[in-house]
ZAMARGU-4260 file (C-alpha; in steps of 0.2 Angstrom, whole numbers, plus 5000, padded with zeros to 4 digits):
<rodrens>
0) 5056/5113/5068 | 5048/5128/5059 | 5041/5137/5074 | 5039/5135/5093 | 5029/5148/5102
5) 5025/5147/5121 | 5011/5156/5128 | 5006/5166/5112 | 4993/5179/5111 | 4977/5175/5102
10) 4982/5187/5087 | 4999/5178/5085 | 4991/5161/5086 | 4978/5166/5073 | 4991/5172/5061
15) 5001/5155/5063 | 4985/5145/5059 | 4980/5156/5044 | 4998/5154/5037 | 5000/5135/5040
20) 4983/5126/5042 | 4980/5124/5023 | 4998/5119/5019 | 5007/5103/5022 | 5013/5106/5039
25) 5010/5098/5056 | 5002/5110/5067 | 5001/5107/5086 | 4991/5118/5098 | 4991/5115/5117
30) 4978/5124/5128 | 4962/5126/5137 | 4948/5123/5126 | 4930/5117/5122 | 4925/5107/5107
35) 4909/5107/5097 | 4905/5095/5083 | 4891/5096/5071 | 4888/5083/5057 | 4879/5066/5056
40) 4877/5069/5075 | 4881/5083/5087 | 4893/5082/5102 | 4901/5094/5114 | 4917/5093/5125
45) 4917/5105/5139 | 4932/5115/5144 | 4948/5105/5147 | 4967/5105/5143 | 4970/5097/5126
50) 4982/5094/5112 | 4975/5099/5095 | 4985/5092/5080 | 4983/5096/5062 | 4992/5084/5051
55) 5000/5087/5035 | 4986/5077/5025 | 4974/5089/5034 | 4968/5077/5047 | 4963/5084/5063
60) 4964/5076/5080 | 4959/5083/5097 | 4968/5073/5112 | 4965/5074/5130 | 4979/5071/5143
65) 4975/5052/5144 | 4972/5038/5133 | 4978/5035/5115 | 4962/5038/5106 | 4957/5056/5101
70) 4942/5064/5109 | 4937/5071/5092 | 4944/5070/5075 | 4941/5073/5056 | 4950/5062/5044
75) 4952/5077/5032 | 4947/5095/5032 | 4942/5105/5017 | 4942/5122/5024 | 4950/5131/5039
80) 4943/5147/5048 | 4950/5156/5063 | 4944/5171/5072 | 4945/5180/5089 | 4929/5181/5099
85) 4932/5197/5108 | 4915/5196/5118 | 4920/5179/5126 | 4939/5182/5125 | 4942/5166/5115
90) 4951/5160/5099 | 4939/5150/5088 | 4946/5138/5076 | 4934/5130/5064 | 4938/5115/5052
95) 4925/5111/5039 | 4922/5095/5029 | 4911/5095/5014 | 4908/5077/5011 | 4900/5072/5022
100) 4896/5089/5029 | 4905/5091/5046 | 4911/5105/5057 | 4922/5104/5072 | 4923/5121/5082
105) 4937/5122/5094 | 4936/5137/5106 | 4952/5141/5115 | 4952/5151/5132 | 4970/5149/5134
110) 4985/5144/5123 | 5001/5137/5131 | 5011/5131/5116 | 5010/5131/5097 | 5022/5121/5086
115) 5024/5120/5067 | 5034/5107/5058 | 5036/5097/5042 | 5038/5079/5046 | 5046/5066/5034
120) 5042/5047/5037 | 5044/5036/5022 | 5045/5020/5032 | 5031/5008/5036 | 5029/4999/5053
125) 5035/4981/5051 | 5031/4970/5066 | 5041/4954/5069 | 5029/4939/5069 | 5018/4948/5056
130) 5018/4951/5038 | 5036/4954/5035 | 5040/4937/5042 | 5028/4929/5030 | 5036/4938/5016
135) 5053/4932/5021 | 5047/4914/5024 | 5039/4913/5007 | 5056/4919/4999 | 5065/4906/5008
140) 5053/4892/5007 | 5040/4895/4993 | 5032/4878/4997 | 5023/4887/5011 | 5012/4893/4997
145) 5012/4877/4985 | 5024/4864/4979 | 5035/4869/4965 | 5033/4888/4967 | 5047/4899/4962
150) 5049/4917/4968 | 5053/4929/4954 | 5054/4945/4964 | 5049/4952/4981 | 5041/4970/4982
155) 5038/4970/4963 | 5033/4988/4958 | 5018/4991/4948 | 5007/5007/4944 | 4995/5000/4957
160) 5008/4998/4971 | 5021/4985/4977 | 5017/4966/4975 | 5022/4957/4990 | 5028/4941/4981
165) 5029/4939/4962 | 5032/4920/4957 | 5029/4907/4944 | 5021/4890/4947 | 5025/4873/4940
170) 5015/4876/4924 | 5025/4892/4921 | 5010/4904/4926 | 5014/4920/4934 | 5008/4921/4952
175) 5004/4937/4962 | 5004/4934/4980 | 4997/4947/4993 | 5001/4944/5011 | 4990/4950/5024
180) 4989/4947/5043 | 4970/4952/5044 | 4963/4953/5026 | 4947/4963/5022 | 4938/4968/5007
185) 4951/4981/5002 | 4964/4967/5002 | 4954/4958/4989 | 4952/4974/4978 | 4971/4977/4980
190) 4975/4959/4974 | 4964/4961/4960 | 4972/4977/4954 | 4989/4969/4955 | 4983/4954/4944
195) 4976/4967/4932 | 4992/4976/4931 | 5002/4960/4928 | 4989/4954/4914 | 4993/4970/4905
200) 5012/4967/4906 | 5013/4948/4903 | 5003/4936/4892 | 4996/4920/4898 | 4987/4915/4914
205) 4989/4926/4929 | 4985/4919/4946 | 4981/4929/4961 | 4984/4922/4979 | 4979/4929/4996
210) 4991/4922/5009 | 4985/4924/5027 | 4983/4915/5043 | 4964/4917/5043 | 4950/4923/5033
215) 4931/4925/5034 | 4919/4917/5024 | 4913/4933/5016 | 4931/4938/5011 | 4933/4920/5004
220) 4917/4923/4993 | 4924/4940/4987 | 4940/4931/4981 | 4931/4916/4973 | 4919/4928/4964
225) 4935/4936/4956 | 4943/4920/4952 | 4956/4923/4965 | 4963/4910/4977 | 4966/4909/4996
230) 4981/4899/5004 | 4981/4898/5023 | 4998/4900/5031 | 5002/4893/5048 | 5012/4906/5059
235) 5021/4891/5067 | 5028/4888/5050 | 5034/4905/5048 | 5043/4908/5065 | 5050/4896/5077
240) 5040/4896/5093 | 5028/4909/5086 | 5015/4905/5099 | 5027/4910/5113 | 5032/4926/5104
245) 5013/4931/5101 | 5010/4929/5119 | 5024/4939/5125 | 5023/4953/5112 | 5020/4970/5120
250) 5009/4984/5114 | 5010/5002/5118 | 4997/5000/5132 | 5010/4989/5141 | 5022/5003/5144
255) 5020/5017/5156 | 5024/5035/5151 | 5043/5033/5154 | 5042/5018/5142 | 5047/5006/5155
260) 5037/4990/5156
</rodrens>
């Protein structure tokens, strides 16, 4: 932890924000505040005790004492500004985004806690019963995708990212397989990028397959327009008694604050 300050004066908080807001630090401010938003619409949060978090990628979140969803947020901030409003006895923190033009103004009447830290998280969430299990199932039984398929490599690195499963079919064509639990348009674009990268590296026909439990007609059209394929995977084929697992799997909302079910 870089800094922890309890009940700081406005001037000290202002200095901390000026020092760390534009840098790759996680900044958290707890206090009594109101929030004004101007952009594609206008909104106002009246005074209340809240947690304001500035993340290392410049995202801004304003949380209340309940619920997991922020009351206000910006996915990225281009410019930070902080000042002390002597007349109203408030610390004013402004975060501005230029495209689209948005402004979030947070007016603190009282500040209880300020923390500054640099967090490191290189892992990705892997949920049992989801994509990681499909990866493993294909490696163990490539016939889930098609007969005669042979897996060459899992998590093959390319300039466009990591290919979930890299394989060859019975005609010795290279096959790029993208696994997705809930595919969308970006999934199709990512698969296309992987195929393009492999075409530059290897000669011959390169096939791209999206492997998923379900798909919409629109996503299927996107695939076919690009000469890509879809293979439906049955989760029951991936995990024994998947249905019971799916019904019993708990989310964050199933736990109380003490993390007891």
